[in-house]
C-alpha positions as CSV (number, residue, x, y, z in Angstrom):
1,M,13.0,-25.0,-73.5
2,A,16.3,-23.9,-74.7
3,S,18.2,-21.3,-73.1
4,N,20.5,-19.3,-75.3
5,A,24.1,-20.7,-75.0
6,G,26.4,-18.5,-77.2
7,Y,25.2,-15.2,-76.6
8,S,28.1,-13.3,-75.8
9,H,27.5,-10.1,-73.0
10,S,30.3,-7.6,-73.1
11,P,31.5,-6.5,-69.6
12,M,31.0,-3.2,-71.0
13,L,27.0,-3.4,-71.5
14,K,24.3,-4.1,-69.2
15,K,24.0,-8.2,-68.7
16,R,20.9,-8.7,-71.7
17,D,18.1,-11.5,-70.8
18,D,18.1,-14.6,-71.8
19,F,15.5,-16.2,-75.2
20,E,13.1,-18.8,-75.4
21,D,11.9,-20.0,-78.4
22,I,8.3,-20.0,-78.7
23,L,7.6,-22.7,-81.8
24,E,9.3,-25.0,-79.7
25,E,6.1,-25.8,-78.1
26,R,4.2,-25.3,-80.7
27,R,5.6,-28.5,-82.5
28,T,4.6,-30.8,-79.9
29,S,1.7,-29.6,-79.9
30,S,-1.7,-28.8,-81.1
31,D,-2.0,-25.6,-83.0
32,L,-6.1,-25.5,-82.6
33,R,-5.9,-26.0,-79.1
34,Y,-3.3,-23.4,-78.4
35,A,-5.5,-20.8,-81.2
36,L,-9.1,-21.9,-79.2
37,R,-7.3,-21.8,-75.5
38,C,-8.7,-19.5,-72.3
39,Y,-7.8,-16.0,-73.1
40,T,-7.9,-13.5,-70.2
41,P,-5.0,-11.0,-70.5
42,A,-4.3,-8.6,-67.3
43,L,-5.9,-5.0,-68.1
44,Y,-4.4,-1.7,-67.5
45,K,-5.8,-1.4,-63.3
46,G,-7.9,-3.8,-63.7
47,V,-10.5,-2.1,-65.6
48,T,-13.4,-3.6,-67.5
49,P,-12.6,-3.6,-71.7
50,C,-14.5,-1.0,-73.4
51,H,-15.8,-2.4,-76.9
52,S,-14.6,-0.3,-80.2
53,G,-17.7,1.3,-81.0
54,L,-18.2,2.6,-77.1
55,L,-14.4,3.7,-77.8
56,K,-15.4,6.3,-81.3
57,S,-18.5,7.5,-79.1
58,M,-15.7,8.8,-76.7
59,V,-13.4,10.3,-79.7
60,L,-16.1,11.8,-81.1
61,Q,-17.8,13.4,-78.4
62,S,-14.7,14.9,-76.7
63,D,-13.9,18.4,-75.8
64,Q,-11.0,18.8,-78.7
65,L,-12.8,17.4,-81.5
66,T,-16.0,19.2,-80.1
67,Y,-13.9,22.7,-80.2
68,V,-12.1,21.9,-83.7
69,I,-15.3,20.9,-85.4
70,R,-16.9,24.3,-84.7
71,Q,-14.0,26.6,-85.5
72,I,-14.2,24.9,-89.1
73,S,-17.3,25.3,-89.3
74,K,-16.4,29.1,-89.0
75,E,-13.9,29.4,-91.0
76,T,-15.8,27.5,-93.6
77,G,-19.1,28.1,-93.4
78,K,-20.2,24.6,-93.3
79,A,-23.1,23.2,-90.6
80,T,-21.5,21.8,-87.8
81,A,-23.4,18.7,-88.5
82,D,-21.8,18.3,-91.8
83,V,-18.3,18.8,-90.2
84,Q,-19.4,16.0,-87.6
85,E,-20.2,13.6,-90.2
86,E,-16.8,14.5,-91.8
87,A,-15.0,13.5,-88.7
88,S,-17.2,10.3,-87.9
89,A,-16.4,9.3,-91.7
90,I,-13.0,9.5,-90.8
91,L,-12.7,7.6,-87.6
92,E,-15.2,4.7,-89.5
93,E,-12.0,4.3,-91.8
94,M,-9.4,4.5,-89.9
95,A,-10.6,2.5,-86.4
96,H,-9.5,-0.6,-85.4
97,S,-13.1,-3.3,-84.7
98,L,-11.1,-6.3,-82.5
99,Q,-12.3,-9.1,-82.2
100,L,-10.9,-12.1,-80.7
101,N,-12.2,-14.5,-82.9
102,T,-9.9,-13.0,-86.2
103,V,-7.3,-13.0,-83.6
104,R,-7.5,-16.8,-82.9
105,F,-7.7,-17.9,-86.7
106,F,-4.8,-15.2,-87.0
107,A,-2.7,-17.6,-84.4
108,F,-3.9,-20.8,-85.9
109,S,-2.7,-19.8,-89.5
110,L,0.4,-18.3,-88.1
111,C,1.6,-20.6,-86.2
112,K,1.5,-23.2,-89.5
113,V,3.4,-20.3,-91.5
114,F,6.4,-19.2,-88.8
115,K,7.0,-23.6,-88.4
116,T,7.7,-23.6,-92.1
117,L,9.4,-20.6,-92.3
118,F,11.8,-20.2,-89.4
119,K,13.8,-22.6,-87.2
120,S,12.8,-21.1,-84.1
121,I,11.1,-17.2,-83.0
122,C,12.9,-16.4,-79.6
123,V,12.2,-14.6,-77.1
124,N,13.3,-12.9,-73.7
125,E,10.9,-13.8,-71.4
126,E,12.2,-11.6,-68.8
127,G,10.6,-8.6,-71.2
128,I,7.4,-10.2,-71.5
129,Q,7.1,-10.3,-67.4
130,R,8.5,-6.5,-67.1
131,L,5.6,-5.5,-70.2
132,Q,2.8,-7.4,-68.6
133,Q,4.0,-5.8,-65.3
134,A,4.1,-2.0,-67.1
135,I,0.6,-2.4,-68.9
136,K,-1.0,-3.2,-65.2
137,E,0.3,-0.4,-63.8
138,H,0.2,2.5,-67.1
139,P,-1.2,3.1,-70.7
140,V,2.5,1.1,-72.8
141,V,3.2,2.0,-75.9
142,L,5.1,-0.4,-77.8
143,L,8.1,0.6,-80.2
144,P,8.9,-2.4,-82.6
145,S,12.3,-2.1,-85.1
146,H,10.4,-1.9,-88.8
147,R,12.6,-4.4,-91.0
148,S,9.9,-6.8,-92.6
149,Y,6.1,-6.6,-93.2
150,M,6.2,-9.4,-91.0
151,D,6.8,-7.1,-87.7
152,F,3.2,-6.3,-86.4
153,L,2.2,-9.8,-87.2
154,L,4.8,-11.4,-84.8
155,M,4.3,-9.2,-81.9
156,S,0.7,-10.0,-81.9
157,Y,1.4,-13.3,-82.2
158,I,4.0,-13.0,-79.2
159,L,1.7,-11.3,-77.5
160,F,-1.1,-13.4,-77.4
161,T,0.6,-16.6,-76.5
162,Y,2.4,-14.9,-73.8
163,E,-1.4,-14.0,-73.0
164,L,-0.9,-10.4,-72.4
165,S,-3.1,-7.5,-73.6
166,L,-3.1,-7.6,-77.8
167,P,-1.7,-4.4,-79.1
168,V,-3.9,-1.7,-81.5
169,I,-1.5,-0.8,-84.1
170,A,-1.0,2.0,-86.2
171,A,-1.0,0.8,-89.6
172,G,-0.5,2.7,-93.1
173,M,-3.2,2.7,-96.0
174,D,-2.1,0.5,-97.6
175,F,-2.5,-2.2,-96.6
176,M,-6.2,-1.3,-95.9
177,G,-6.1,-1.9,-100.3
178,M,-5.6,-6.0,-99.8
179,K,-9.9,-6.7,-99.5
180,V,-10.2,-10.0,-97.1
181,I,-6.8,-9.2,-95.6
182,G,-7.2,-5.2,-94.7
183,E,-10.5,-5.9,-93.0
184,M,-9.0,-8.9,-90.9
185,L,-6.2,-7.1,-89.5
186,R,-8.8,-4.4,-88.6
187,M,-10.5,-6.9,-87.1
188,S,-6.7,-7.8,-85.3
189,G,-5.8,-4.6,-83.8
190,A,-5.1,-2.4,-86.9
191,F,-6.2,0.9,-87.4
192,F,-5.5,3.1,-90.4
193,I,-3.7,6.2,-90.9
194,R,-2.8,7.9,-94.5
195,R,1.0,8.4,-94.9
196,S,0.2,12.2,-95.0
197,F,-2.5,14.9,-93.5
198,G,-1.4,17.8,-95.6
199,G,-2.6,20.7,-93.7
200,D,-6.0,18.2,-93.0
201,Q,-6.6,19.8,-89.3
202,L,-9.5,17.9,-89.0
203,Y,-8.0,14.3,-89.9
204,W,-4.9,15.2,-87.7
205,T,-7.3,16.3,-84.7
206,V,-9.6,12.7,-85.1
207,F,-6.8,11.0,-85.5
208,S,-4.9,12.3,-82.6
209,E,-7.6,12.5,-80.1
210,Y,-8.1,8.0,-80.9
211,V,-4.8,7.3,-80.0
212,R,-4.9,9.6,-77.1
213,T,-7.9,8.6,-75.9
214,M,-7.0,4.5,-76.1
215,L,-4.0,6.2,-74.0
216,K,-5.8,7.9,-71.4
217,I,-8.0,5.1,-70.7
218,G,-5.7,2.2,-70.7
219,Y,-7.7,0.6,-73.6
220,A,-4.5,-1.8,-75.3
221,P,-1.2,-1.3,-75.5
222,V,-0.6,1.2,-78.7
223,E,1.8,0.2,-81.5
224,F,3.5,2.2,-84.0
225,F,6.8,2.2,-85.7
226,L,9.0,5.6,-84.8
227,E,11.0,5.0,-87.9
228,G,7.7,5.3,-89.5
229,T,8.1,3.0,-92.5
230,R,9.7,-0.3,-93.2
231,S,13.9,0.0,-93.4
232,R,14.9,-1.3,-96.8
233,T,18.3,-1.0,-96.5
234,A,18.4,-2.6,-92.0
235,K,20.0,0.6,-90.7
236,S,17.4,2.4,-88.3
237,L,16.1,5.1,-89.8
238,T,15.7,9.0,-88.8
239,P,12.5,8.6,-86.4
240,K,9.7,10.6,-87.1
241,L,8.4,12.3,-84.5
242,G,4.3,12.5,-84.9
243,L,3.2,9.8,-82.9
244,L,5.6,10.0,-80.6
245,N,4.1,13.5,-79.7
246,I,0.4,12.6,-79.6
247,A,1.9,9.6,-77.5
248,M,3.4,11.8,-75.1
249,D,0.4,14.5,-74.7
250,P,-1.3,12.5,-71.7
251,F,1.3,12.9,-69.5
252,L,2.6,16.4,-70.8
253,K,-0.6,17.6,-69.9
254,G,-1.3,15.6,-66.3
255,E,-4.1,13.6,-67.3
256,V,-2.3,10.3,-67.0
257,Y,0.5,10.2,-64.3
258,D,2.9,8.4,-66.8
259,V,3.4,6.6,-70.0
260,H,5.7,3.6,-70.2
261,V,7.2,3.1,-73.5
262,V,8.6,0.3,-74.1
263,P,11.4,-0.4,-77.5
264,V,11.4,-3.8,-79.2
265,S,14.2,-5.3,-81.8
266,I,13.4,-7.9,-83.8
267,S,16.1,-9.3,-85.6
268,Y,16.0,-11.5,-88.7
269,E,18.4,-13.7,-89.6
270,R,17.2,-13.3,-93.3
271,I,14.8,-11.0,-94.3
272,L,11.9,-12.4,-96.7
273,E,11.7,-9.3,-98.4
274,E,15.7,-9.2,-98.9
275,T,16.0,-9.0,-102.7
276,L,12.4,-7.4,-103.4
277,Y,14.6,-4.3,-101.1
278,A,17.4,-4.5,-103.1
279,R,15.2,-4.5,-106.2
280,E,13.0,-1.1,-105.2
281,L,16.6,0.2,-103.9
282,L,17.4,0.2,-107.9
283,G,14.1,1.2,-108.8
284,I,12.2,-1.8,-110.1
285,P,8.8,-0.7,-109.0
286,K,7.8,-2.5,-105.8
287,P,4.0,-4.9,-106.1
288,K,1.2,-3.0,-104.6
289,E,0.0,-4.5,-101.4
290,S,-2.8,-6.8,-102.7
291,T,-3.4,-10.0,-101.6
292,S,-3.3,-12.1,-104.7
293,G,0.3,-10.9,-104.2
294,L,0.2,-12.4,-100.8
295,F,-0.7,-15.9,-101.9
296,K,1.8,-15.5,-105.3
297,A,4.1,-15.0,-102.1
298,R,3.7,-18.8,-101.2
299,K,6.5,-20.3,-102.9
300,V,8.4,-17.9,-99.9
301,L,7.4,-21.1,-97.8
302,S,9.6,-23.4,-98.9
303,E,12.6,-21.5,-98.4
304,D,14.6,-21.8,-95.1
305,Y,14.8,-18.7,-93.1
306,G,16.5,-19.0,-89.9
307,S,16.0,-17.9,-86.6
308,I,14.0,-14.4,-85.1
309,H,15.3,-13.2,-81.9
310,V,12.7,-10.8,-80.7
311,Y,14.2,-8.5,-77.2
312,F,11.8,-6.5,-75.3
313,G,13.5,-3.7,-73.6
314,Q,13.2,-1.6,-69.9
315,P,10.2,0.0,-70.3
316,V,11.0,3.7,-70.4
317,S,9.2,6.1,-68.3
318,V,8.1,9.1,-70.0
319,R,7.5,11.3,-66.9
320,S,11.5,10.2,-66.0
321,L,12.4,11.5,-69.6
322,A,10.5,14.6,-69.0
323,E,12.4,15.4,-65.4
324,G,14.1,18.6,-66.4
325,R,13.4,19.2,-70.0
326,V,10.1,19.9,-69.7
327,N,8.3,22.2,-68.2
328,R,4.8,20.8,-67.8
329,R,2.9,24.1,-66.7
330,Q,2.8,25.7,-70.0
331,F,0.0,23.4,-70.7
332,N,-2.2,24.8,-68.1
333,L,-2.3,28.5,-69.6
334,L,-5.6,27.6,-71.9
335,P,-8.1,24.7,-71.6
336,R,-6.8,21.1,-72.6
337,H,-9.6,21.1,-75.3
338,I,-8.0,24.0,-77.0
339,P,-5.2,22.7,-79.9
340,T,-1.8,24.6,-79.3
341,R,1.4,24.1,-80.8
342,P,4.3,22.2,-79.1
343,G,7.5,24.9,-77.6
344,E,10.6,24.6,-78.6
345,D,11.8,23.0,-74.8
346,V,8.5,20.0,-76.4
347,Q,9.3,19.3,-79.6
348,S,13.7,18.9,-78.9
349,F,12.5,16.9,-75.6
350,V,10.4,14.6,-78.5
351,S,13.3,14.4,-81.1
352,D,15.9,13.9,-78.3
353,S,13.9,11.1,-76.7
354,A,13.3,9.3,-79.8
355,Y,16.8,9.2,-80.9
356,K,17.2,7.5,-77.7
357,L,14.8,5.2,-78.1
358,V,16.4,4.2,-81.8
359,R,19.4,4.0,-80.1
360,L,18.2,1.3,-77.3
361,Q,16.1,-1.1,-80.2
362,E,19.7,-0.9,-82.4
363,E,22.0,-2.0,-79.0
364,N,19.3,-5.1,-78.5
365,M,19.4,-6.1,-82.1
366,V,20.4,-9.9,-82.3
367,L,23.6,-10.1,-84.8
368,K,23.8,-13.4,-86.6
369,P,27.5,-14.4,-87.7
370,W,26.3,-14.0,-91.4
371,V,26.2,-10.2,-90.8
372,L,29.7,-10.6,-89.6
373,L,30.6,-12.8,-93.3
374,A,28.8,-10.5,-95.6
375,S,30.5,-7.5,-93.7
376,L,33.9,-9.0,-95.1
377,L,33.1,-10.3,-97.9
378,L,31.9,-7.5,-99.1
379,Q,34.9,-5.3,-98.5
380,N,36.7,-8.5,-100.1
381,H,34.8,-8.1,-103.2
382,H,35.6,-4.5,-103.8
383,Q,39.7,-4.9,-102.7
384,N,39.6,-7.8,-105.5
385,Q,37.6,-6.0,-107.8
386,N,38.3,-5.7,-111.5
387,H,37.4,-1.8,-112.4
388,Q,36.8,-2.9,-115.8
389,D,35.1,-6.6,-115.2
390,Q,33.3,-7.1,-111.7
391,N,32.9,-11.0,-112.4
392,Q,37.1,-11.5,-111.8
393,D,35.9,-11.6,-108.2
394,Q,38.5,-14.1,-106.8
395,G,36.8,-15.0,-103.4
396,M,38.2,-15.5,-100.3
397,A,39.2,-19.4,-98.9
398,V,36.7,-20.5,-96.8
399,D,39.8,-20.9,-93.7
400,Q,40.9,-17.3,-94.7
401,L,37.7,-15.9,-94.2
402,T,36.6,-18.2,-90.9
403,E,39.7,-16.8,-89.8
404,Q,38.7,-13.3,-90.2
405,A,35.1,-14.0,-89.1
406,L,36.8,-15.0,-85.6
407,W,39.0,-12.0,-85.4
408,L,36.0,-9.7,-86.5
409,R,33.8,-11.7,-83.8
410,D,35.9,-10.8,-80.5
411,V,36.3,-7.0,-82.0
412,S,32.2,-6.5,-82.4
413,R,32.0,-8.2,-78.8
414,Q,34.5,-6.0,-77.1
415,Y,32.4,-3.3,-78.8
416,G,29.6,-4.4,-76.9
417,A,27.8,-5.8,-79.8
418,F,24.5,-8.7,-79.2
419,L,26.6,-11.4,-81.2
420,H,24.3,-14.9,-81.1
421,W,28.6,-16.8,-82.0
422,P,27.0,-20.6,-80.9
423,D,30.4,-21.0,-79.2
424,H,29.9,-24.5,-78.8
425,I,30.0,-25.5,-82.3
426,P,33.3,-25.7,-84.3
427,P,33.4,-22.2,-85.7
428,S,34.4,-23.9,-89.1
429,E,30.3,-25.2,-89.2
430,V,29.0,-21.7,-88.1
431,V,30.3,-20.5,-91.1
432,S,29.2,-23.2,-93.5
433,S,25.9,-23.2,-92.2
434,S,25.7,-19.5,-92.3
435,L,26.8,-19.7,-95.9
436,S,24.2,-22.8,-96.4
437,L,21.3,-20.2,-95.5
438,H,22.4,-17.4,-97.8
439,G,22.7,-19.8,-101.2
440,G,21.4,-17.7,-102.8
441,L,23.8,-14.6,-102.2
442,V,27.0,-16.7,-102.0
443,R,28.9,-19.4,-103.9
444,L,31.3,-22.0,-103.4
445,S,33.7,-23.6,-105.4
446,E,37.0,-25.0,-104.6
447,G,37.5,-24.0,-102.0
448,R,36.1,-20.7,-101.8
449,V,33.6,-18.0,-101.2
450,H,32.3,-16.0,-103.6
451,L,29.8,-13.3,-103.6
452,A,26.9,-14.6,-106.1
453,V,26.8,-11.6,-108.5
454,E,27.4,-13.8,-112.0
455,Q,24.3,-15.4,-111.1
456,A,22.4,-12.4,-109.9
457,A,19.7,-13.2,-107.7
458,G,15.8,-11.9,-109.7
459,P,12.3,-11.1,-108.6
460,S,12.4,-12.8,-105.4
461,S,14.5,-15.5,-105.0
462,P,17.5,-17.2,-105.8
463,G,18.4,-18.5,-109.8
464,E,15.4,-16.1,-110.8
465,A,17.8,-14.2,-112.7
466,L,16.6,-10.9,-114.9
467,S,17.9,-12.4,-118.5
468,P,21.0,-10.2,-119.1
469,V,20.4,-7.9,-122.1
470,T,22.9,-5.3,-122.0
471,P,25.7,-4.2,-119.8
472,E,23.0,-2.3,-117.6
473,D,21.0,-4.7,-117.3
474,E,23.9,-7.1,-115.6
475,L,25.1,-4.0,-113.9
476,L,21.4,-4.5,-111.9
477,N,21.7,-7.8,-111.4
478,Q,24.6,-7.6,-109.7
479,A,23.8,-4.5,-107.4
480,V,21.0,-6.6,-106.1
481,V,23.2,-9.2,-104.8
482,L,25.6,-6.4,-103.1
483,L,23.0,-4.4,-102.4
484,S,21.1,-7.3,-100.5
485,C,24.8,-7.8,-99.0
486,A,25.3,-4.8,-97.7
487,S,21.6,-4.8,-96.1
488,Y,23.1,-7.8,-93.5
489,R,26.1,-5.8,-93.3
490,N,24.7,-2.3,-92.2
491,Q,22.9,-4.5,-89.3
492,A,26.5,-4.2,-87.9
493,L,26.9,-0.4,-89.0
494,H,25.2,0.8,-85.2
495,V,28.1,-1.5,-83.3
496,F,31.2,-0.3,-85.4
497,L,29.4,3.3,-86.5
498,R,31.5,5.3,-84.1
499,P,34.7,3.8,-84.1
500,A,34.8,3.8,-87.9
501,L,33.9,8.1,-87.9
502,L,37.0,8.1,-85.9
503,A,38.6,6.1,-88.0
504,S,37.6,8.3,-91.2
505,A,38.6,11.2,-89.6
506,L,42.1,10.0,-88.9
507,H,42.1,9.3,-92.6
508,T,40.9,12.9,-93.6
509,A,42.6,15.1,-91.0
510,A,45.4,17.4,-92.4
511,S,47.7,16.2,-88.8
512,T,46.9,14.0,-85.9
513,Q,46.8,16.8,-84.2
514,K,43.3,15.5,-81.7
515,H,41.8,19.2,-82.2
516,E,41.8,18.2,-85.4
517,V,41.1,15.0,-85.8
518,F,37.9,16.2,-83.8
519,N,37.4,18.4,-86.7
520,S,37.4,15.9,-88.8
521,F,35.2,13.9,-86.9
522,S,32.5,16.2,-86.5
523,F,32.7,17.2,-90.5
524,L,32.2,13.3,-91.0
525,R,28.8,13.0,-87.9
526,N,27.2,15.9,-88.8
527,I,27.4,15.6,-93.0
528,F,25.8,11.6,-92.2
529,S,23.5,12.7,-89.6
530,N,20.6,11.5,-92.3
531,E,22.7,8.7,-92.6
532,F,22.7,7.0,-89.1
533,I,21.8,7.9,-86.2
534,L,24.0,10.1,-84.1
535,C,22.1,11.7,-81.3
536,P,21.8,15.6,-82.4
537,G,24.2,17.3,-79.5
538,A,26.1,14.4,-79.0
539,T,29.5,15.0,-81.0
540,V,31.5,14.9,-77.9
541,Q,29.9,11.9,-76.5
542,D,30.3,10.4,-79.5
543,F,34.1,11.5,-80.3
544,E,34.9,10.2,-76.7
545,E,33.0,7.1,-76.8
546,A,34.7,6.5,-80.1
547,C,37.9,6.6,-78.5
548,F,37.8,5.3,-75.9
549,L,36.1,1.7,-77.7
550,L,39.6,2.0,-80.0
551,V,42.1,2.9,-77.0
552,K,40.4,-0.1,-75.1
553,T,41.6,-2.4,-78.3
554,G,44.7,-1.6,-78.6
555,V,43.9,0.7,-81.9
556,L,44.9,3.9,-80.8
557,Q,47.1,6.1,-78.2
558,V,45.2,9.0,-77.2
559,T,47.7,12.0,-75.3
560,Q,46.1,15.4,-74.4
561,H,47.3,17.0,-78.2
562,E,46.9,13.7,-79.8
563,V,45.3,10.4,-81.5
564,L,48.5,8.0,-82.6
565,V,47.5,5.0,-84.7
566,T,49.8,1.4,-82.8
567,E,50.9,-0.4,-84.8
568,S,48.6,-3.6,-83.9
569,G,46.0,-1.2,-84.7
570,H,45.8,-0.9,-88.7
571,R,43.4,-4.3,-89.4
572,T,41.4,-2.9,-87.6
573,L,41.3,1.2,-88.6
574,S,41.7,-0.1,-92.1
575,F,38.7,-2.5,-91.6
576,L,36.7,0.3,-89.9
577,T,37.5,3.2,-93.0
578,N,36.3,0.1,-95.3
579,M,33.0,0.1,-93.9
580,L,32.4,3.3,-94.1
581,D,33.5,4.2,-97.6
582,P,31.0,3.1,-99.8
583,F,28.7,6.0,-97.9
584,L,31.6,8.7,-98.2
585,Q,31.9,7.4,-102.4
586,G,27.9,7.5,-102.1
587,Y,28.1,11.4,-101.4
588,Q,30.7,12.2,-103.3
589,V,29.1,10.9,-106.2
590,V,26.2,13.0,-105.2
591,C,28.1,15.7,-105.1
592,R,30.0,15.4,-108.5
593,F,26.1,14.6,-110.0
594,L,24.8,18.1,-109.0
595,C,28.4,20.1,-109.9
596,E,28.5,18.8,-113.1
597,E,24.4,17.7,-114.0
598,A,22.0,19.6,-112.4
599,T,20.2,21.9,-114.3
600,E,17.5,25.0,-113.3
601,T,14.4,22.8,-113.9
602,L,15.8,19.9,-111.8
603,T,13.1,19.2,-109.0
604,E,13.4,16.2,-106.2
605,K,11.2,13.6,-108.0
606,L,13.7,14.0,-111.0
607,F,16.7,13.6,-108.9
608,I,17.2,10.1,-107.6
609,P,16.4,8.8,-111.8
610,A,18.6,11.4,-113.0
611,V,21.8,10.4,-110.1
612,R,20.7,6.8,-110.9
613,K,22.1,7.4,-114.9
614,F,24.6,9.7,-113.9
615,I,26.6,6.8,-111.5
616,I,25.7,3.9,-113.9
617,K,27.4,5.5,-116.4
618,R,30.4,6.0,-114.4
619,L,30.4,2.2,-112.9
620,L,29.7,1.2,-116.5
621,A,33.4,3.0,-117.3
622,G,35.4,1.6,-114.1
623,S,35.6,5.0,-112.5
624,L,33.9,3.8,-109.5
625,R,34.7,1.2,-106.9
626,Y,31.3,0.9,-104.9
627,T,27.9,-0.3,-106.9
628,E,26.5,-0.1,-103.5
629,V,25.9,3.9,-104.3
630,L,22.9,3.0,-106.5
631,S,20.9,2.7,-103.6
632,S,18.1,5.4,-103.9
633,D,18.1,5.3,-100.1
634,L,21.6,6.7,-100.0
635,Q,21.2,8.8,-102.7
636,K,18.0,10.7,-100.3
637,N,20.1,10.9,-97.6
638,S,22.7,12.8,-99.5
639,L,20.2,15.0,-100.9
640,A,18.7,15.7,-97.7
641,A,22.0,16.6,-96.3
642,L,23.0,18.6,-98.7
643,L,19.8,20.5,-98.1
644,R,20.1,20.6,-94.8
645,L,23.6,21.9,-95.0
646,G,22.5,25.0,-97.1
647,A,24.6,23.5,-100.2
648,V,21.2,23.2,-102.4
649,Q,18.6,25.0,-101.9
650,K,14.4,24.4,-103.0
651,I,12.9,27.4,-105.0
652,K,9.4,27.1,-105.1
653,G,8.3,28.1,-108.4
654,A,5.0,29.0,-110.5
655,D,4.0,24.8,-110.7
656,Q,6.7,23.4,-109.0
657,E,10.1,23.2,-106.3
658,T,13.6,23.2,-108.2
659,L,16.6,22.5,-106.4
660,K,19.3,25.2,-106.9
661,V,22.9,24.1,-106.4
662,D,25.6,26.7,-104.8
663,T,28.4,24.9,-106.8
664,V,31.3,26.5,-105.1
665,M,29.6,24.9,-101.6
666,V,29.2,21.9,-103.1
667,N,32.3,21.0,-104.5
668,S,34.0,21.7,-101.5
669,L,32.7,19.2,-99.3
670,E,32.9,16.8,-102.4
671,D,36.6,17.5,-102.0
672,T,36.9,17.3,-97.9
673,L,35.4,14.2,-97.8
674,G,37.4,12.4,-100.3
675,G,40.1,14.1,-98.1
676,K,41.4,16.9,-100.4
677,L,40.8,20.2,-98.3
678,P,41.5,20.1,-94.7
679,T,38.2,19.8,-92.7
680,Q,38.7,23.3,-91.0
681,K,38.2,25.3,-94.9
682,A,35.0,23.3,-94.9
683,V,33.9,24.1,-91.7
684,A,34.3,27.7,-92.4
685,A,32.4,27.2,-95.8
686,R,29.4,27.1,-92.6
687,L,28.9,23.7,-91.5
């Protein structure tokens, strides 16, 4: 099978495994034979697998659930049997009913779909071997990145292909609404959970007991998405800690010796939902999950979506993560079945572990040449753009784009990117095949490449544009293309983020004094910690990493007291600051909106439509440079940052929470982001 010629390994980072294409064999042999072959995966400690009915009765008879049912019965006066009945109904709605026949049907169908959609599905076999070993020895938790609906089908397909235990997968309730498919997903290992439990103690107990029981008995690998939901922007989302807390609990309470957590990085060369996501970010509502919607999506099958890379990371031992961090004796003070709130040390341990795991996912994401091209084309578009008429994009000469892409390829490799640039193919061919795969987002004319803003892509495929009626419609049409491109650029953000924060800090700092540059860096990092994956408490490490990379690549000289830019460093610095600029402008415009237009009655729900209206007006007037600031994700994150910093507060009213703006603080944050105020003053404004 094909190895991975052209994967770059940075001397700085550990060597990564090679890939093999699992579709190659599927193209030459019978899919039916593949789906019906003998399937006997190795199991945890060789135990005999129990069926899903027995698993349910273990949960319903568990000490913790029995205790909580008695408590609820005491507090509410309901008969114990009635509460027991409720618990049973919750479990019935939630539980999976894994059946091999359904899995075989899915395996057969997915073969057909995958071979039509994708050139290749590349998997690191060494990662699969490590996972197989881990499953035999410990309860295993799989943590895939989440960029597409495809993710969990793909994961089960891969594990079936390699004859590993099929995972049980935490899925949102919205999938249950897809009548036939919902039940089929349940039969192939999905269990369904509500998006939020509120304070429903019975629901929480049934759910956590169900997950814990599966881990304790080594029933199957448990799979969930640490980010909680799909990322619409292709950036990693701040991890949600609920499920990770539950997954670590059996180890923390001494019920199992260890739990192994396996981060999995899934990289799509072209995302199936690219324009759907862009439209969602612009407030164009997404279709509800439905079976008929799935069949309407069949026209997707005529498109080419390139390749997928799935990298199974090193299993991470929770036991070794917790060493010296958590005192497990605290769990011996009460009987295990009495629910207790985890102490602060446990909460901060789970949070730190979650950030580490998302960083591991990011590090093993494979970047394709298009990610670099999209970054360069976006920056070029913004620089060329005539503010009065966005269609006057001059584009870039193909030769110039190729030269810049090669420069950026080398820079990103030096920063440790996991880049798949086929070195055995002439660069001009690499560029042209990337451009043709993403033909819905770019157009070529007279040797120049333009972003396809004037033929702006519509609902789900290129060329199906909304008919522009007003300047606002036209702007939203263009924004669909620009946000789709930005989602590809975002795939590389984790590689450039720390150097880019340092580059922007040099730009806004009052001088080149090291402590002032550090203050600026620290301010930006703090502001953006809802936007990017930045581990809490790691400001100094991040600053040192950024200095190290920029010194190593000849961009900066760092002395004991000063940070100086070298003669040859300006090109890199300019690229890095341009990469962060749309985010800086997005946060500034949200600050402007809150100072100018926030009323007493502004709620979180009204915030997005109101700020969107404000931004559209400014974009049409030509007073904003980046159409990207229309992204609702960027707007939500900037509000979250301002709430965290206390510049905006939620005030509980009689019927709803309103947002109260501290105008002085928001103003000073806006000025600091724009480099008008030295950082010290903003830091003094209680950052």
